[in-house]
C-alpha positions as CSV (number, residue, x, y, z in Angstrom):
1,M,0.0,0.0,0.0
2,T,1.4,3.3,-1.0
3,F,-0.8,5.5,1.1
4,F,0.4,7.1,4.3
5,S,4.1,6.6,4.0
6,D,6.3,7.9,6.8
7,D,7.2,10.9,4.6
8,F,3.5,11.7,4.0
9,I,2.6,11.5,7.7
10,G,5.7,13.5,8.6
11,N,4.9,16.3,6.2
12,S,1.4,16.4,7.6
13,N,2.7,16.5,11.1
14,Q,4.9,19.5,10.4
15,K,1.8,21.7,10.3
16,H,0.9,20.7,13.8
17,I,4.1,19.9,15.6
18,S,4.9,23.3,17.1
19,D,1.5,23.7,18.7
20,A,1.5,20.1,19.9
21,Q,4.9,20.5,21.5
22,N,3.9,23.7,23.2
23,E,0.7,22.2,24.6
24,Y,2.6,19.1,25.7
25,D,5.2,21.2,27.6
26,A,2.6,23.3,29.3
27,L,0.7,20.2,30.4
28,G,3.9,18.6,31.5
29,A,4.7,21.5,33.8
30,K,1.2,21.3,35.3
31,L,1.4,17.6,35.9
32,S,4.9,17.9,37.4
33,A,3.5,20.2,40.1
34,N,1.4,17.2,41.1
35,N,4.4,14.8,41.0
36,I,3.2,13.2,37.7
37,D,5.8,12.5,35.0
38,I,4.2,13.3,31.7
39,D,6.8,11.3,29.7
40,S,5.9,8.2,31.8
41,I,2.2,8.7,31.1
42,T,2.9,9.2,27.4
43,E,4.9,6.0,27.3
44,Q,1.9,4.1,28.8
45,A,-0.3,5.7,26.2
46,E,2.0,4.5,23.5
47,N,1.7,0.9,24.8
48,F,-2.1,1.0,25.0
49,K,-3.8,-1.0,22.2
50,V,-7.4,-1.6,21.2
51,A,-8.4,-4.0,18.4
52,V,-10.7,-3.0,15.6
53,P,-13.4,-5.3,14.2
54,S,-13.0,-6.4,10.6
55,W,-16.7,-5.7,10.0
56,G,-16.4,-2.2,11.4
57,V,-14.7,-0.7,8.3
58,G,-17.9,-1.4,6.3
59,T,-21.0,0.7,6.5
60,G,-23.6,-0.6,8.9
61,G,-27.3,-0.4,8.6
62,T,-30.6,-0.2,10.5
63,R,-33.9,-2.2,10.1
64,F,-34.9,0.4,7.6
65,A,-32.0,1.2,5.3
66,R,-28.3,1.1,4.6
67,F,-26.4,4.0,2.9
68,P,-23.1,2.7,1.7
69,G,-20.2,5.0,1.1
70,I,-17.6,4.9,-1.6
71,S,-14.8,2.3,-1.8
72,E,-16.5,-0.1,0.5
73,P,-14.3,-3.1,1.3
74,R,-15.6,-6.2,-0.3
75,N,-13.6,-8.9,1.4
76,I,-11.2,-9.5,4.3
77,F,-8.2,-8.4,2.4
78,E,-9.7,-5.0,1.6
79,K,-10.9,-4.7,5.2
80,L,-7.4,-5.2,6.3
81,E,-6.2,-2.5,4.0
82,D,-8.6,-0.1,5.7
83,C,-7.6,-1.4,9.2
84,S,-4.0,-0.7,8.2
85,V,-4.9,3.0,7.4
86,I,-6.4,3.4,10.9
87,N,-3.4,1.9,12.6
88,K,-0.9,3.9,10.5
89,L,-2.5,7.1,11.7
90,V,-3.5,6.4,15.3
91,R,-0.8,3.7,16.1
92,S,-3.0,2.0,18.8
93,T,-4.9,-0.5,16.6
94,P,-2.5,-3.2,15.3
95,G,-5.0,-6.0,16.2
96,V,-7.9,-6.9,14.0
97,S,-10.8,-9.1,15.2
98,P,-12.2,-11.2,12.3
99,H,-15.8,-12.6,12.0
100,F,-16.6,-15.9,10.4
101,P,-17.9,-17.0,8.0
102,W,-17.8,-13.4,6.6
103,D,-14.0,-13.4,6.7
104,K,-13.4,-17.0,5.7
105,V,-10.7,-17.6,3.0
106,D,-9.3,-20.6,1.2
107,D,-5.8,-20.0,2.3
108,F,-5.3,-18.7,5.8
109,S,-1.5,-18.6,5.6
110,E,-1.9,-16.1,2.7
111,L,-4.2,-14.1,4.9
112,S,-1.7,-14.1,7.8
113,K,1.1,-13.0,5.5
114,F,-1.1,-10.2,4.1
115,A,-1.9,-9.0,7.6
116,K,1.7,-9.2,8.7
117,N,2.9,-7.1,5.7
118,L,0.5,-4.4,6.8
119,D,1.9,-4.6,10.4
120,L,-1.3,-6.1,11.6
121,H,-2.1,-9.2,13.6
122,F,-5.3,-11.0,14.4
123,D,-7.1,-10.7,17.7
124,A,-10.1,-12.7,19.0
125,V,-12.1,-14.5,16.3
126,N,-15.9,-14.2,16.3
127,S,-18.5,-16.8,15.3
128,N,-21.8,-16.1,13.6
129,T,-24.9,-18.2,14.4
130,F,-27.3,-15.3,14.4
131,Q,-28.0,-15.4,10.7
132,D,-28.3,-18.1,8.0
133,Q,-25.6,-18.4,5.4
134,N,-25.9,-19.4,1.8
135,G,-26.2,-23.2,1.4
136,Q,-27.0,-23.8,5.0
137,N,-29.2,-26.9,5.4
138,L,-30.9,-25.9,8.7
139,S,-32.0,-22.5,10.0
140,Y,-31.2,-20.4,13.0
141,K,-34.6,-18.8,12.8
142,Y,-35.5,-20.2,16.2
143,G,-32.1,-20.1,17.8
144,S,-28.7,-21.7,17.4
145,L,-26.7,-23.0,20.4
146,A,-30.0,-23.0,22.5
147,N,-32.3,-24.2,19.7
148,I,-34.9,-26.9,20.7
149,N,-33.6,-28.9,17.7
150,K,-30.4,-30.8,18.5
151,A,-29.4,-30.9,14.8
152,V,-29.4,-27.1,14.7
153,R,-27.5,-27.0,17.9
154,D,-24.9,-29.4,16.6
155,M,-24.6,-27.3,13.4
156,A,-23.9,-24.2,15.5
157,V,-21.4,-26.1,17.7
158,E,-19.6,-27.3,14.6
159,H,-19.4,-23.8,13.2
160,N,-17.8,-22.5,16.4
161,I,-15.3,-25.3,16.4
162,D,-14.5,-24.5,12.8
163,C,-13.9,-20.9,13.9
164,I,-11.3,-22.1,16.5
165,E,-9.5,-23.9,13.7
166,Y,-9.5,-20.8,11.5
167,G,-8.2,-18.9,14.5
168,K,-5.4,-21.3,15.0
169,A,-4.4,-20.8,11.4
170,I,-4.1,-17.0,11.9
171,N,-2.4,-17.2,15.3
172,S,-5.4,-16.0,17.3
173,K,-5.8,-17.2,20.9
174,S,-9.4,-16.5,21.7
175,I,-12.9,-17.0,20.4
176,T,-15.9,-14.7,21.3
177,V,-19.3,-16.5,21.2
178,W,-22.5,-14.4,21.1
179,V,-25.9,-15.8,20.3
180,G,-29.2,-14.0,19.7
181,D,-31.2,-16.9,21.0
182,G,-34.3,-16.2,23.0
183,S,-38.0,-15.5,22.3
184,N,-40.3,-12.8,21.1
185,H,-43.5,-14.1,22.6
186,P,-44.4,-15.3,26.2
187,G,-44.8,-19.0,26.3
188,A,-42.7,-19.6,23.1
189,C,-39.8,-21.3,25.0
190,N,-39.0,-22.9,28.3
191,F,-36.5,-20.6,30.0
192,T,-34.7,-23.3,31.9
193,G,-34.6,-25.8,29.1
194,Q,-33.2,-23.2,26.7
195,L,-30.3,-22.3,29.0
196,E,-29.6,-26.0,29.5
197,N,-29.3,-26.4,25.8
198,Y,-27.0,-23.4,25.6
199,L,-24.7,-24.8,28.3
200,D,-24.6,-28.2,26.7
201,S,-23.6,-26.6,23.4
202,T,-21.0,-24.2,24.8
203,K,-19.4,-27.0,26.8
204,Q,-18.7,-28.8,23.6
205,I,-17.1,-25.6,22.2
206,Y,-15.1,-25.2,25.4
207,T,-13.8,-28.7,25.2
208,A,-12.4,-28.0,21.7
209,L,-10.3,-25.0,23.0
210,P,-6.5,-25.4,22.7
211,D,-4.7,-25.2,26.0
212,D,-3.5,-21.7,25.4
213,W,-6.9,-20.3,24.3
214,T,-9.7,-18.5,26.1
215,M,-13.4,-18.2,25.3
216,S,-15.4,-15.1,25.9
217,I,-19.2,-15.2,26.1
218,E,-21.4,-12.1,25.8
219,H,-24.7,-11.1,27.2
220,K,-27.3,-8.9,25.5
221,M,-30.4,-7.5,27.1
222,F,-32.5,-7.7,23.9
223,E,-32.4,-7.9,20.1
224,P,-33.2,-9.9,18.1
225,S,-35.1,-11.6,20.8
226,F,-37.1,-8.9,22.5
227,Y,-39.2,-10.8,25.1
228,S,-36.4,-13.0,26.4
229,T,-32.8,-13.5,25.7
230,V,-30.9,-16.6,26.7
231,I,-27.9,-14.7,28.1
232,Q,-29.7,-11.5,29.0
233,D,-27.4,-9.9,31.6
234,W,-24.1,-10.0,33.3
235,G,-25.3,-12.3,36.1
236,T,-26.3,-15.1,33.7
237,N,-23.1,-14.4,31.7
238,V,-20.8,-14.9,34.7
239,L,-22.8,-17.9,36.0
240,C,-22.4,-19.6,32.6
241,A,-18.7,-18.7,32.5
242,M,-18.2,-20.2,35.9
243,E,-20.1,-23.3,34.8
244,L,-18.0,-23.7,31.7
245,G,-14.5,-23.4,33.3
246,E,-11.4,-21.5,33.9
247,K,-10.7,-20.6,30.3
248,C,-14.2,-19.0,29.8
249,R,-14.8,-15.4,30.9
250,S,-17.4,-12.8,30.5
251,L,-17.2,-10.1,27.9
252,V,-18.7,-6.6,28.5
253,D,-20.2,-4.9,25.5
254,L,-21.0,-1.3,26.6
255,G,-24.2,-1.3,24.6
256,H,-25.7,-4.5,26.0
257,H,-27.1,-3.0,29.1
258,A,-30.3,-1.1,30.1
259,P,-29.9,2.7,30.2
260,N,-28.3,4.0,33.4
261,V,-27.0,0.6,34.5
262,N,-23.8,0.9,36.6
263,I,-21.5,-0.8,34.1
264,E,-18.4,0.2,36.0
265,M,-19.6,-1.7,39.0
266,I,-20.3,-4.7,36.8
267,V,-16.7,-4.5,35.6
268,A,-15.4,-4.3,39.2
269,R,-17.4,-7.5,40.1
270,L,-16.1,-9.4,37.2
271,I,-12.5,-8.4,38.1
272,Q,-13.1,-9.4,41.7
273,F,-14.2,-12.9,40.7
274,K,-11.5,-13.3,38.0
275,K,-14.0,-13.5,35.2
276,L,-13.5,-10.3,33.2
277,A,-12.7,-11.3,29.6
278,G,-12.6,-7.8,28.2
279,F,-14.6,-5.3,26.3
280,H,-16.4,-4.4,23.1
281,F,-16.3,-0.6,23.2
282,N,-19.0,1.6,21.8
283,D,-21.6,4.1,23.1
284,S,-25.4,4.3,23.4
285,K,-28.2,6.6,24.1
286,Y,-31.1,4.3,24.3
287,G,-30.0,0.6,23.9
288,D,-27.6,-1.3,21.8
289,D,-27.0,1.7,19.5
290,D,-23.4,0.8,18.6
291,L,-22.5,4.5,18.4
292,D,-18.9,5.7,18.3
293,S,-17.0,5.2,21.6
294,G,-17.1,8.3,23.9
295,S,-19.6,10.1,21.7
296,I,-22.5,10.0,24.2
297,N,-21.1,9.3,27.7
298,P,-17.3,9.7,27.9
299,F,-17.5,10.0,31.7
300,Q,-18.9,6.5,31.9
301,L,-16.0,5.3,29.8
302,F,-13.6,7.0,32.1
303,L,-15.2,5.4,35.2
304,I,-14.8,2.0,33.6
305,F,-11.1,2.7,33.1
306,N,-11.0,3.9,36.7
307,E,-11.9,0.3,37.7
308,L,-9.4,-1.2,35.2
309,I,-6.5,1.0,36.4
310,D,-7.5,0.3,40.0
311,A,-7.1,-3.4,39.2
312,E,-3.7,-2.8,37.7
313,Y,-2.8,-0.7,40.8
314,R,-3.8,-3.6,43.1
315,K,-2.2,-6.2,40.9
316,A,-5.5,-8.1,40.7
317,E,-5.2,-11.8,39.9
318,K,-5.9,-13.1,36.4
319,F,-6.5,-9.6,35.1
320,D,-5.6,-9.4,31.4
321,P,-8.6,-7.9,29.6
322,I,-8.9,-7.8,25.8
323,Y,-10.0,-4.4,24.3
324,M,-11.9,-4.2,21.0
325,L,-14.1,-1.6,19.3
326,D,-17.6,-2.9,18.2
327,Q,-19.5,-0.2,16.4
328,S,-21.9,0.3,13.4
329,H,-21.2,3.3,11.3
330,N,-24.4,4.2,9.4
331,V,-23.7,7.8,8.2
332,T,-20.0,8.4,8.9
333,D,-16.9,7.2,7.1
334,P,-16.1,4.1,9.2
335,I,-12.4,4.8,9.1
336,E,-12.8,8.2,10.6
337,S,-15.2,6.9,13.2
338,L,-12.9,4.0,14.2
339,M,-9.9,6.5,14.5
340,N,-12.0,8.8,16.7
341,S,-13.1,5.9,18.9
342,A,-9.6,4.4,19.3
343,I,-8.5,7.9,20.4
344,E,-11.4,8.3,22.9
345,V,-10.8,4.9,24.5
346,Q,-7.1,5.7,24.8
347,R,-8.1,9.1,26.3
348,A,-10.2,7.4,29.0
349,Y,-7.3,5.2,29.8
350,V,-4.8,8.1,30.1
351,L,-7.3,10.1,32.2
352,A,-7.7,7.2,34.6
353,L,-3.9,7.0,35.0
354,L,-3.9,10.6,36.3
355,I,-6.1,9.8,39.3
356,D,-4.2,10.2,42.6
357,R,-4.8,6.6,43.9
358,K,-3.3,7.2,47.2
359,A,-5.3,10.3,47.9
360,L,-8.5,8.6,46.6
361,G,-8.0,5.6,48.9
362,S,-7.4,7.9,51.9
363,Y,-10.6,9.9,51.2
364,Q,-12.6,6.7,50.8
365,Q,-11.3,5.4,54.1
366,E,-12.3,8.6,55.8
367,N,-15.8,8.7,54.1
368,D,-14.9,12.1,52.7
369,V,-17.4,11.9,49.8
370,I,-16.8,15.3,48.3
371,M,-13.0,15.0,48.2
372,A,-13.1,11.4,46.9
373,H,-15.4,12.6,44.1
374,N,-13.4,15.7,43.4
375,T,-10.2,13.6,43.1
376,I,-11.5,11.5,40.2
377,K,-13.2,14.6,38.6
378,A,-9.9,16.5,38.7
379,A,-8.4,13.7,36.6
380,Y,-11.4,13.5,34.3
381,N,-11.4,17.3,33.7
382,S,-7.8,17.3,32.5
383,D,-7.1,17.9,28.8
384,V,-4.7,15.1,27.7
385,S,-5.0,15.7,24.0
386,S,-1.4,16.7,23.8
387,I,-0.3,13.4,25.4
388,L,-2.3,11.4,22.9
389,A,-0.9,13.5,20.0
390,M,2.7,13.0,21.3
391,A,2.1,9.3,21.8
392,R,1.1,9.1,18.1
393,L,4.0,11.2,17.0
394,K,6.6,9.1,18.9
395,S,5.1,6.0,17.4
396,G,5.2,7.3,13.8
397,G,1.5,8.2,13.6
398,A,-0.3,11.4,12.8
399,I,-0.7,14.3,15.3
400,D,-4.1,15.0,13.7
401,P,-5.3,11.7,12.2
402,I,-8.5,12.9,10.6
403,A,-6.8,15.9,8.9
404,T,-4.0,13.6,7.6
405,Y,-6.5,11.0,6.4
406,R,-8.6,13.6,4.5
407,E,-5.6,15.2,3.0
408,A,-4.7,11.9,1.3
409,K,-8.2,11.4,-0.2
410,Y,-7.7,7.7,0.4
411,K,-11.2,6.5,-0.5
412,Q,-11.6,8.8,-3.5
413,T,-8.3,7.5,-4.9
414,I,-9.1,3.8,-4.6
415,E,-12.8,4.2,-5.8
416,S,-12.1,2.7,-9.2
417,D,-10.4,-0.3,-7.6
418,R,-13.4,-1.0,-5.4
419,P,-16.6,-0.7,-7.4
420,A,-19.9,-0.7,-5.5
421,S,-21.1,-4.3,-5.0
422,G,-24.4,-3.6,-3.4
423,A,-23.5,-5.9,-0.5
424,A,-22.9,-4.9,3.1
425,G,-19.1,-5.0,3.5
426,S,-19.6,-5.4,7.2
427,G,-21.9,-8.4,6.8
428,I,-24.7,-6.3,8.4
429,V,-27.9,-5.6,6.5
């Protein structure tokens, strides 16, 4: 790929480097007064990584319509090219999470080499039993891993085991299993029997895991099953993870909760019981909106990272969460949205690093509510944009990723190479 060479990014950075350095120095002096070394924080920011979803670089859609943009990626190779653009500019997204069968190829060694040549690697693999595929003999219309029909359950189990094999071929170490099983009418299913079917199926998938693999399971409050969902909340999620075994943990998707639920406390509970798998980052206003991370409630995102940094600070046992974006971009350029989101997740991480943990713990012990609250708000109200910019600059990325991306006219230039296919590049209709 000839786009975004070091020279191109360097020339773009020249327009911003003076202001960025001045802002960084000013913030460094301010932090130094509070005994915080800005260079140490910047180094931690450089080391922070969040994976992007392969499907995220395609335009999403709603129940009503889909409005594709130009140069939509048509296969996993073109998706990786777009993912590479994101990582070249923000430098925090070298991992890509693929989704099967959308991203299935005939030669996985070729795919691995292609990704490596773009300085990318593969993160957790994802299975798909929430929609029927071409040529599929049986249907997931009434569920997959929890279906009343054992033949359908067996088909779903086989697909997940296939995904593990695909993952082994591309050096992944984890599979994420989400199902939309449930019901839309009272009386349509037996709640207990459905969960028993789910556990029987997932135990077979768990047994197929290599020794060095982990399995993440997700909960979702509703959609596509609106009356009941088989794994409807974090409680059922963690109970199933405990039932399945040590290598299975609970994944937290920020959109999979009712409005105003205390997600940061859920995170703390999962950490405490050594069952936090990681995150699918996005944002929401009403439900599972899959909006850009940090676009609606950045304070909530910060509070989640407060718990994560607290776990690091305490050296919590078996704490090694995976971080991934999981969004649907219906009216924006997916590349721009994913760059913004990666930066916002990194921002929340850096802000949480600024919390004075010793002071916070002391105020909590003294029941000094106002000062405890003000301690975390002081960190949250800090502007760490210059730290993020300097972390990107030191890593070879862009000080202003959106401006650099637009300057290159990437999608306009490759439009003739990617004619519109009419299909959803993300796999979502």
